[in-house]
GUBANU-510005 format. One line per 4 residues: number of its first residue (from 1); their letters; for each residue x, y, z of N, C-alpha, C. Coordinates in Angstrom, 1 decimal. Each point is the difference from the previous one (the first is absolute). Example, Ala and Ser with C-alpha at 12.3 -4.5 7.8 and 13.67 -1.06 7.14 Angstrom:
<sites>
1 = AS = 13.2:-5.7:7.8:-0.9:1.2:0.0:0.9:1.2:0.0; -0.4:1.1:-0.7:0.9:1.1:0.0:-0.8:1.1:0.8
</sites>
This chain:
<sites>
1 = MKEK = -6.0:1.3:31.1:-0.8:0.8:-1.0:0.2:-0.6:-1.4; -1.2:-0.3:-0.7:0.1:-0.6:-1.3:0.4:1.1:-1.0; 0.7:-0.5:-1.0:0.4:0.9:-1.1:-1.2:0.4:-0.8; 0.0:1.2:-0.6:-1.1:0.4:-0.9:0.2:-0.7:-1.3
5 = LKFK = -1.1:-0.4:-0.6:0.0:-0.6:-1.3:0.1:1.1:-1.0; 1.0:0.0:-0.9:0.2:1.1:-0.9:0.3:-0.5:-1.4; -0.4:0.7:-1.0:0.2:-0.3:-1.4:0.4:1.2:-0.8; 0.5:-0.2:-1.2:0.3:1.1:-0.9:-0.5:-0.4:-1.4
9 = LDAI = -0.1:1.0:-0.9:-0.5:-0.2:-1.3:1.1:0.2:-1.1; 0.0:-0.9:-0.9:1.0:0.1:-1.1:-0.8:0.2:-1.3; 0.5:0.9:-0.8:-0.7:0.3:-1.3:0.1:-1.2:-1.0; -1.1:-0.3:-0.7:0.0:-1.0:-1.0:0.1:0.7:-1.3
13 = PARF = 0.9:-0.4:-0.9:0.2:0.6:-1.3:-1.3:0.0:-0.8; -0.2:1.0:-0.8:-1.3:0.2:-0.8:-0.2:-1.2:-0.9; 1.0:-0.7:-0.5:-0.2:-1.1:-0.9:-0.6:-1.2:0.7; 0.1:0.0:1.4:-0.6:-1.1:0.8:-1.3:0.5:0.6
17 = GGGY = -0.5:1.1:-0.4:-1.3:0.4:0.5:0.0:1.2:0.9; 1.2:0.4:0.4:0.1:1.2:0.9:-0.5:-0.2:1.4; -0.1:1.0:0.7:-0.4:-0.1:1.4:1.1:-0.3:1.0; -0.3:-0.5:1.1:1.0:-0.3:1.0:-0.2:-1.3:0.7
21 = KAKM = 1.1:-0.6:0.5:-0.1:-1.3:0.6:0.6:0.1:1.4; -0.8:-0.6:1.0:0.4:0.1:1.4:1.1:-1.0:0.3; 0.9:0.4:0.8:1.1:-0.9:0.4:0.2:0.2:1.5; 0.1:-1.1:0.8:0.2:0.1:1.4:1.4:0.6:0.3
25 = CART = 0.0:0.9:1.0:1.3:0.5:0.4:0.8:-1.0:0.8; 1.3:0.1:0.0:0.8:-1.0:0.7:-0.3:0.1:1.5; -0.1:-1.2:0.6:-0.3:-0.1:1.4:0.9:-1.1:0.6; 0.1:0.0:1.3:0.8:-1.1:0.7:-0.7:-1.3:-0.1
29 = TIGA = 0.7:-1.1:0.2:-0.5:-1.3:-0.1:0.1:-0.6:1.4; -1.1:-0.7:0.4:0.0:-0.7:1.3:0.0:-1.5:-0.2; 0.5:-0.7:0.9:0.1:-1.5:-0.1:-1.1:-0.7:0.7; 0.0:-1.3:-0.2:-1.1:-0.9:0.5:-0.2:0.2:1.5
33 = LDII = 1.2:0.1:0.8:-0.1:0.0:1.4:-0.8:1.3:0.5; 0.2:1.1:-0.7:-0.8:1.2:0.4:-1.5:-0.1:-0.4; -0.2:-0.6:-1.2:-1.4:-0.1:-0.5:-0.8:-1.0:0.9; 0.5:-1.1:0.4:-0.8:-1.0:0.6:0.1:0.1:1.6
37 = GNAA = 0.6:1.0:0.5:0.2:0.2:1.4:-1.3:-0.2:0.8; -1.0:0.8:-0.4:-1.3:0.0:0.7:-0.7:-1.4:-0.1; 0.1:-0.6:-1.2:-0.6:-1.3:-0.2:0.6:-1.0:0.9; 1.3:0.0:0.1:0.8:-0.9:0.8:-0.5:0.1:1.5
41 = KALN = -0.2:1.2:0.5:-0.4:0.1:1.4:-1.4:-0.6:0.2; -0.9:0.2:-1.0:-1.3:-0.5:0.1:0.0:-1.6:0.0; 0.9:-0.6:-0.7:0.1:-1.4:0.0:0.9:-0.6:1.0; 0.6:0.9:0.9:0.9:-0.4:1.0:1.2:-0.7:-0.5
45 = LSPR = 0.5:0.6:-1.1:1.3:-0.5:-0.6:1.0:1.1:-0.1; 1.2:-0.3:-0.1:1.0:1.0:-0.2:0.0:0.5:-1.5; 0.2:1.2:-0.3:0.0:0.5:-1.4:1.0:-0.8:-0.8; 1.2:-0.3:0.6:1.0:-0.7:-0.8:-0.5:-1.4:-0.4
49 = MLAL = -0.7:-0.7:1.0:-0.5:-1.4:-0.3:-1.1:0.1:-1.1; -0.9:1.0:0.1:-1.1:0.1:-1.0:0.6:0.3:-1.4; 1.1:0.9:0.0:0.6:0.3:-1.3:0.7:-1.2:-0.6; 0.6:-0.9:0.8:0.6:-1.2:-0.5:-1.0:-0.9:-0.6
53 = HFKA = -1.2:-0.1:0.7:-1.1:-0.9:-0.5:-0.5:0.6:-1.4; -0.1:1.3:0.0:-0.5:0.6:-1.3:1.0:-0.3:-1.1; 1.3:0.2:0.3:1.0:-0.3:-1.0:0.0:-1.4:-0.5; -0.2:-0.9:1.0:0.0:-1.4:-0.4:-1.2:-0.4:-0.9
57 = VMDA = -1.2:0.6:0.3:-1.1:-0.2:-0.9:0.2:0.6:-1.4; 0.5:1.2:-0.1:0.3:0.6:-1.3:1.0:-0.8:-0.8; 1.1:-0.5:0.7:1.0:-0.8:-0.7:-0.7:-1.3:-0.5; -0.9:-0.6:0.8:-0.6:-1.3:-0.4:-0.9:0.3:-1.3
61 = ILEE = -0.8:1.1:0.0:-0.8:0.3:-1.1:0.8:0.2:-1.3; 1.1:0.8:0.1:0.8:0.2:-1.1:0.7:-1.3:-0.6; 0.4:-0.8:1.0:0.6:-1.3:-0.4:-1.0:-0.9:-0.7; -1.3:0.0:0.5:-1.0:-0.8:-0.6:-0.3:0.5:-1.4
65 = AATS = -0.2:1.3:-0.2:-0.3:0.5:-1.3:1.1:-0.3:-1.0; 1.3:0.2:0.4:1.1:-0.1:-0.9:0.3:-1.5:-0.4; -0.3:-0.9:0.9:0.3:-1.4:-0.3:-1.1:-0.9:-0.5; -1.3:0.4:0.3:-1.1:-0.8:-0.4:-0.7:0.6:-1.2
69 = GRIC = 0.2:1.3:-0.2:-0.7:0.7:-1.1:-1.4:0.3:0.3; -0.4:-0.2:1.2:-1.4:0.3:0.4:-0.2:1.5:0.3; -1.1:0.5:-0.2:-0.4:1.4:0.4:-0.3:0.0:1.5; 0.7:0.6:0.8:-0.1:0.0:1.4:-0.9:1.2:0.5
73 = RVGD = -1.1:-0.2:0.6:-0.8:1.1:0.4:0.0:0.1:1.6; 0.2:1.2:0.4:0.1:0.3:1.5:-1.3:0.8:0.3; -1.0:-0.8:0.3:-1.3:0.6:0.4:-0.4:1.0:-1.1; -0.6:1.1:0.4:-0.4:1.1:-0.9:1.1:1.1:0.0
77 = YFTI = 1.2:-0.3:0.4:1.1:0.9:0.1:0.7:0.1:-1.4; 0.6:-1.1:-0.4:0.7:0.0:-1.3:0.2:-1.5:-0.5; 0.3:-0.1:-1.2:0.4:-1.3:-0.6:1.4:0.2:-0.7; 0.7:-1.2:0.1:1.3:0.0:-0.7:-0.1:-1.0:-1.1
81 = EPHV = 0.3:0.5:-1.2:-0.2:-0.9:-1.2:1.3:-0.1:-0.7; 0.5:-1.3:-0.2:1.2:-0.2:-0.7:-0.2:0.0:-1.5; 1.0:0.5:-0.8:0.0:-0.1:-1.4:1.4:-0.1:-0.5; 0.2:-0.4:-1.3:1.3:-0.2:-0.6:0.3:1.3:-0.8
85 = RGRF = 1.2:0.5:0.3:0.5:1.2:-0.7:1.1:-0.3:-1.0; 0.1:0.6:-1.1:1.0:-0.2:-1.0:-0.5:-0.2:-1.4; 0.8:0.0:-0.9:-0.3:-0.1:-1.4:0.3:-1.4:-0.5; -0.9:-0.7:-0.7:0.2:-1.3:-0.6:0.0:0.1:-1.5
89 = DGID = 0.8:-0.9:-0.6:0.2:0.0:-1.4:-1.0:-0.8:-0.8; -0.6:-1.0:0.6:-1.0:-0.8:-0.8:-1.0:-0.7:1.0; -1.0:-0.6:-0.6:-1.1:-0.6:0.7:0.5:-1.1:0.9; 1.1:-0.7:-0.4:0.5:-1.1:0.8:1.3:0.4:0.7
93 = DTFD = 0.2:1.3:0.2:1.3:0.4:0.7:-0.1:-0.4:1.5; 1.2:-0.1:0.6:0.1:-0.5:1.4:0.4:1.2:0.9; -0.2:-0.2:1.2:0.3:1.0:1.0:1.5:0.0:0.3; 0.7:1.2:-0.2:1.4:0.0:0.2:0.4:1.3:0.7
97 = PSRG = 0.4:-0.2:1.3:0.4:1.2:0.8:1.1:0.8:-0.6; 0.9:-0.6:-0.8:1.2:0.7:-0.5:-0.5:0.9:-1.1; -1.2:-0.1:-0.5:-0.5:0.9:-1.0:-1.0:1.0:0.6; 0.0:0.1:1.3:-0.8:1.0:0.6:-1.4:-0.5:0.5
101 = HEVA = -0.3:-1.3:-0.2:-1.2:-0.5:0.5:0.0:-0.1:1.5; -1.1:0.3:0.6:-0.2:-0.1:1.4:-1.4:-0.1:0.4; -0.2:-0.5:1.2:-1.4:0.0:0.6:-0.1:1.2:0.9; -1.0:0.9:-0.4:-0.2:1.2:0.8:-1.3:0.0:0.7
105 = LTVK = -0.2:0.8:1.0:-1.2:0.0:0.8:-0.6:1.4:-0.1; -1.4:0.0:-0.2:-0.7:1.3:-0.1:-0.9:0.0:1.2; 0.0:1.1:0.7:-0.9:0.2:1.2:-1.1:0.9:-0.4; -1.2:-0.5:0.2:-1.3:0.7:-0.3:-0.7:0.3:1.2
109 = AGRK = -0.3:1.3:0.2:-0.7:0.4:1.2:-1.5:-0.5:0.0; -0.5:-0.4:1.2:-1.4:-0.4:0.1:-0.8:1.2:0.6; -1.2:-0.2:0.2:-0.9:1.1:0.4:0.3:0.6:1.4; 0.6:-0.8:0.8:0.4:0.5:1.4:1.2:0.8:0.0
113 = LKAP = 0.7:0.1:-1.1:1.2:0.8:-0.1:-0.3:1.4:-0.4; -1.3:0.3:-0.2:-0.3:1.4:-0.3:0.1:0.8:1.3; 0.5:1.3:-0.2:0.2:0.8:1.2:-1.3:0.2:0.8; 0.0:-0.2:1.3:-1.2:0.1:0.8:-0.5:1.5:0.0
117 = KTDL = -1.3:0.1:0.2:-0.6:1.4:0.0:0.6:0.8:1.1; 0.3:1.2:-0.2:0.6:0.8:1.0:-0.3:1.5:-0.3; 0.1:0.8:1.0:-0.2:1.5:-0.2:1.3:0.7:-0.4; 1.0:-0.8:-0.2:1.3:0.6:-0.4:0.0:0.6:-1.3
121 = VPEN = 0.4:1.2:-0.2:0.1:0.7:-1.3:1.4:0.2:-0.4; 0.5:-0.7:-1.0:1.4:0.2:-0.4:0.3:1.4:-0.4; 1.2:0.5:0.3:0.3:1.4:-0.4:0.8:0.1:-1.3; -0.3:0.9:-0.8:0.7:0.2:-1.3:1.2:0.9:0.3
125 = ECRP = 1.2:-0.5:-0.1:1.2:0.8:0.2:0.6:0.6:-1.2; -0.8:0.0:-1.1:0.5:0.6:-1.3:0.4:1.4:0.2; 1.1:0.4:-0.5:0.4:1.4:-0.2:0.5:0.1:-1.4; -0.1:1.2:-0.6:0.5:0.2:-1.3:1.4:-0.5:-0.2
129 = CVAK = 0.3:-0.9:-0.9:1.3:-0.5:-0.3:0.6:0.7:-1.1; 0.9:0.9:0.3:0.7:0.8:-1.0:0.8:-0.9:-0.9; -0.1:0.3:-1.3:0.8:-0.8:-1.0:1.5:0.4:0.2; 0.8:-1.0:-0.2:1.4:0.2:0.1:0.7:-0.6:-1.2
133 = IGNV = 1.0:0.7:-0.6:0.7:-0.4:-1.2:1.3:-0.6:0.4; 0.3:-1.2:-0.5:1.2:-0.6:0.3:1.0:0.2:-1.1; 0.1:-1.0:-0.9:1.0:0.1:-1.1:-0.7:0.0:-1.3; 0.7:0.5:-1.1:-0.5:-0.1:-1.3:1.0:-0.7:-0.9
137 = LSVD = -0.5:-0.7:-1.0:0.9:-0.7:-1.0:-0.6:0.1:-1.3; 0.8:0.2:-1.1:-0.5:0.0:-1.3:-0.1:-1.4:-0.5; -1.2:-0.4:-0.5:-0.4:-1.4:-0.4:0.7:-0.3:-1.3; 0.6:-1.2:-0.1:0.6:-0.5:-1.2:1.0:0.9:-0.6
141 = AGPA = 0.7:0.7:0.8:1.1:0.9:-0.5:1.3:-0.6:-0.1; 0.1:-1.3:0.5:1.3:-0.7:-0.1:1.0:0.5:0.9; 1.3:0.0:-0.4:1.1:0.4:0.8:-0.1:1.5:0.4; -0.7:0.8:-0.8:-0.2:1.4:0.3:-0.8:0.3:1.2
145 = AKCN = -0.8:-1.0:0.4:-1.0:0.2:1.1:0.8:0.1:1.3; -0.2:1.0:0.8:0.6:0.2:1.3:-1.1:0.5:1.0; 0.1:-0.5:1.2:-1.0:0.4:1.0:0.0:1.5:0.2; -1.2:0.6:0.0:-0.3:1.4:0.2:0.6:0.9:-1.1
149 = QLVF = 0.2:-0.6:-1.2:0.3:0.8:-1.2:-1.0:-0.4:-1.1; -0.4:0.9:-0.9:-0.9:-0.3:-1.0:0.8:0.0:-1.4; -0.3:-1.1:-0.7:0.6:-0.1:-1.3:-1.1:0.5:-1.0; 0.4:1.0:-0.8:-0.9:0.7:-0.9:-0.8:-1.0:-0.9
153 = GYDL = -1.3:0.1:0.0:-0.8:-0.8:-0.9:-0.5:-1.3:0.6; 0.4:-0.4:1.2:-0.4:-1.3:0.6:-1.0:0.3:1.1; -0.9:-1.0:0.1:-1.1:0.1:1.0:0.7:0.0:1.4; -0.8:0.5:1.0:0.5:0.1:1.4:-0.7:-1.0:0.9
157 = SIVG = 0.8:-0.7:0.8:-0.5:-0.8:1.0:0.3:0.5:1.4; -1.0:0.5:0.7:0.3:0.6:1.3:-0.5:-0.9:1.1; 0.8:-0.3:1.0:-0.4:-0.8:1.2:-0.1:0.9:1.2; -0.9:-0.3:0.9:-0.2:0.8:1.2:-1.1:-0.6:0.9
161 = WNLV = -0.7:0.9:0.6:-1.1:-0.5:1.0:-1.2:0.9:-0.3; -1.2:-0.7:0.2:-1.3:0.7:-0.2:-0.1:0.7:-1.3; 0.4:-0.7:-1.1:0.0:0.6:-1.3:-1.3:-0.2:-0.8; -1.0:-0.7:0.6:-1.2:-0.2:-0.8:-0.7:1.4:-0.2
165 = LLDG = -0.3:0.2:-1.3:-0.6:1.3:-0.4:-1.5:-0.2:0.1; -0.6:0.9:0.8:-1.5:0.1:0.1:-0.6:1.0:-1.0; -1.3:0.0:-0.2:-0.6:0.9:-0.9:0.4:1.5:0.4; 0.5:0.7:-1.0:0.4:1.4:0.2:1.5:0.1:0.3
169 = DAAT = 0.7:-1.1:0.3:1.4:0.1:0.2:0.7:0.0:-1.4; 1.3:0.5:0.0:0.7:0.1:-1.3:1.5:0.0:0.2; 0.7:-0.6:-1.0:1.5:0.0:0.0:0.4:1.0:-1.1; 0.7:1.1:0.4:0.3:1.0:-1.0:1.5:0.2:0.0
173 = WNVR = 0.5:0.7:-1.1:1.4:0.3:-0.2:0.2:1.4:-0.5; 1.2:0.5:0.2:0.4:1.2:-0.6:1.5:0.0:-0.2; 0.5:0.6:-1.1:1.4:0.1:-0.4:0.3:1.4:-0.4; 1.0:0.6:0.5:0.4:1.4:-0.3:1.0:-0.1:-1.1
177 = LGGE = -0.3:0.7:-1.1:0.9:0.2:-1.1:0.3:1.4:-0.3; 1.1:0.5:0.5:0.3:1.5:-0.1:-1.0:0.7:0.8; -0.7:1.0:-0.6:-1.0:0.8:0.7:-1.4:-0.6:-0.1; -0.1:-1.2:-0.6:-1.3:-0.6:-0.2:-0.1:-1.2:0.9
181 = TLTG = -1.3:-0.3:0.5:-0.2:-1.1:0.8:-1.1:-0.9:-0.7; 0.3:-1.2:-0.3:-0.9:-0.9:-0.6:-0.7:-0.8:1.1; -1.3:-0.2:-0.1:-0.8:-0.7:1.0:-0.9:-1.0:-0.6; -0.4:-1.0:0.7:-1.0:-0.9:-0.5:-0.4:-1.0:1.1
185 = TFKV = -0.9:-0.9:-0.4:-0.5:-1.1:0.8:0.5:-1.4:-0.5; 0.5:-0.8:0.8:0.5:-1.3:-0.5:-1.2:-0.9:-0.3; 0.2:-0.8:-1.0:-1.0:-1.1:-0.3:0.4:-1.2:0.9; -0.9:-0.5:0.8:0.3:-1.1:0.9:-0.3:-1.3:-0.7
189 = LAND = 1.1:-0.8:-0.1:-0.1:-1.4:-0.6:-0.4:-1.1:1.0; 0.5:0.2:1.2:-0.4:-1.0:1.1:0.2:0.7:1.3; -0.8:-0.5:1.0:0.0:0.7:1.3:-0.5:-0.9:1.1; 0.8:-0.1:1.1:-0.5:-0.6:1.2:0.6:0.7:1.2
193 = TGRL = -0.2:-0.5:1.1:0.5:0.7:1.2:1.5:0.3:0.0; 0.8:-0.9:-0.5:1.4:0.2:0.1:0.7:0.4:-1.3; -0.8:0.2:-1.1:0.7:0.2:-1.3:-0.8:0.9:-0.9; 0.6:0.8:-0.8:-0.6:0.8:-1.1:0.8:-0.2:-1.2
197 = LLKW = -0.6:-0.5:-1.1:0.6:-0.1:-1.3:-0.5:1.1:-0.9; 0.8:0.9:-0.4:-0.4:1.2:-0.8:0.6:0.0:-1.4; -0.8:0.4:-0.9:0.5:0.2:-1.4:0.8:1.2:-0.1; 1.2:-0.1:-0.8:0.8:1.2:-0.2:-0.8:1.0:-0.8
201 = PEAI = 0.0:1.3:0.5:-0.8:1.0:-0.7:0.6:0.3:-1.4; -0.8:-0.1:-1.1:0.5:0.4:-1.3:0.3:1.5:-0.1; -0.6:0.8:0.9:0.2:1.4:-0.1:1.3:0.5:0.4; 0.8:-0.9:0.6:1.4:0.4:0.5:0.9:-0.2:-1.2
205 = PPSA = 0.7:1.0:-0.5:0.9:-0.1:-1.1:1.4:-0.5:0.4; 0.8:-0.5:-1.0:1.3:-0.4:0.3:0.9:1.0:0.6; -0.3:1.3:-0.2:0.8:1.1:0.6:-0.1:-0.1:1.6; -0.9:-0.8:0.5:-0.1:-0.1:1.5:1.1:-0.9:0.6
209 = IGRK = 0.7:-0.7:-0.9:1.1:-0.8:0.5:1.0:0.9:0.7; 0.4:-0.4:1.2:0.9:0.9:0.8:-0.8:0.9:1.0; -1.3:0.1:-0.2:-0.8:0.8:0.9:-0.6:-1.0:1.1; -0.9:0.6:0.8:-0.6:-0.8:1.1:-1.5:0.0:-0.2
213 = LEFA = -0.6:-1.1:0.3:-1.5:-0.1:0.0:-0.5:0.0:1.4; -0.9:0.8:0.3:-0.7:0.1:1.3:-1.3:-0.8:-0.1; -0.1:-1.0:0.8:-1.2:-0.9:0.1:-0.8:0.5:1.2; -1.3:0.0:-0.2:-0.9:0.4:1.1:-1.2:-0.9:0.0
217 = LASR = -0.3:-0.6:1.2:-1.2:-0.8:0.2:-1.0:0.7:0.9; -1.1:0.5:-0.7:-1.0:0.6:0.8:-0.9:-1.1:0.5; 0.0:-0.2:1.3:-0.6:-1.1:0.6:-0.8:0.4:1.3; -1.1:-0.7:0.2:-0.7:0.2:1.3:0.3:-1.1:1.0
221 = GGDP = 1.1:-0.7:-0.3:0.5:-0.9:1.0:-0.9:-1.1:0.5; -0.9:-0.5:-0.9:-0.9:-1.1:0.4:-1.2:0.5:0.8; -0.2:1.3:0.1:-1.2:0.5:0.7:-0.7:1.0:-0.9; -1.2:-0.4:-0.6:-0.7:0.8:-0.9:-0.4:1.4:0.6
225 = AAVR = -0.1:0.1:1.3:-0.4:1.2:0.6:1.2:0.9:0.4; 1.2:-0.5:-0.2:1.2:0.7:0.4:0.3:1.1:-1.0; 0.7:1.1:0.5:0.5:1.0:-0.9:1.1:-0.6:-0.9; 0.0:0.3:-1.3:1.0:-0.5:-0.9:1.4:0.3:0.5
229 = RTVK = 0.9:-0.9:-0.1:1.4:0.2:0.3:0.8:-0.1:-1.3; 1.1:0.7:-0.1:0.9:-0.2:-1.2:1.3:-0.4:0.5; 0.4:-1.2:-0.4:1.3:-0.6:0.3:0.9:0.1:-1.3; 1.2:0.6:0.2:0.9:0.3:-1.2:1.3:-0.8:0.1
233 = ATWP = 0.6:-0.2:-1.2:1.3:-0.5:-0.1:0.6:0.5:-1.3; 1.3:0.2:-0.1:0.7:0.5:-1.1:1.1:-1.0:-0.5; 0.0:-0.3:-1.3:1.0:-0.9:-0.5:0.7:0.5:-1.3; 1.3:-0.2:-0.2:0.6:0.5:-1.2:-0.3:-0.9:-1.2
237 = IT = -0.1:0.6:-1.2:-0.2:-0.7:-1.2:1.3:-0.2:-0.7; 0.2:-1.3:-0.4:1.3:-0.3:-0.7:-0.2:-0.5:-1.4
</sites>
């Protein structure tokens, strides 16, 4: 029984246009012997022999491209094009492998490498990915900076998972000072899937040193239709 073709969607940050990008889910890999089995029977050859011939042809194509500099075309399937990689210092500079120069090969798909028409419909395996908070560190706080402690007045760098903020999401804070609770919303300086860089709130007074800041991320977990989730963490202010 063949495996079902599945994909999932990853959120694209708003600064890159927003929306979602599809990514194929992890699947098992099969080798040449399994792939060419039926073809080998039709040609009255053993799969192993046909695989050896295929490997020999591919090795010859790669060797030709790398040593002659020619663009090698394999029918309408693909072409292999050699090019020189590395940085040169002048118009008359020479090729020097010790400086990172190398001959690299680029494989370009031809028209026959397009997926054949099929009635197969890939399945979307996306499920709401709840944001997770890992560690926090005060930025540029020097020796005073310690993991999962906040240095008063310094911006916060939070690392974790699924931290991209979508429209309507928010990073908030609250600090309890005696019988009063101060609250607010962080200004986001930078944001991607694994990191949140937040501006230290000016509304927090020096008397908060020795207290704790409660951080909350109101997130829909990468799913605009999902019910908002609130993920929290608490860190001491030093």
